[in-house]
Phi, psi and omega in degrees: 000136182277148179288139172285163183300313181297317180296316178303309181295322177297316179296316181292319177301314181296320180295314181298320177296318180294323177295314178302314181299318180296317177294318179299319181287340187283335185079000177292140183280098178225156174252124181251131177226125177240111184218127178060031180081007178249124177257122178247128176249117180250123179274161183294346177271002178095347179284160185223157164241130181236121179256126176223151179265136175248087188302315182301328180266351185056043178239157170256129178251142180231120174259129180224172179302325184275357177142190180250144184228141180244130183241138172250149180273127177264102182301318183297318182270342181070036184214152174278132184235133180293127175288146184097290185273333183077006180289134179287145182304316180302318180293317179296317181296322177299314180295312183294323179293321177295316181293315187268325185251351177070019182226168179257131176230138181271106179258018182301330183285352178285000000 
């Protein structure tokens, strides 16, 4: 079943807020900017994570140093999952934050 527009936006808004909260709680030195539905996380080494919503596809896209990833929401599991690899967003974010920012952030609440 496809996500409705309102549910999709609600899920992405909640996710972006939870990502911001996780980075804020971590003490990791990052710059967070949320503008026009795009959340940008800038690490002190200049690398970035960019979260954007792709409304027509009802996907969340994540751009990282290692590439671009497309996520679909799994209603049954309650988590965003990468199409192709099947990796859940919290696990991927933990890995990417370690690789790009050199720190540990707890994304379990996503």
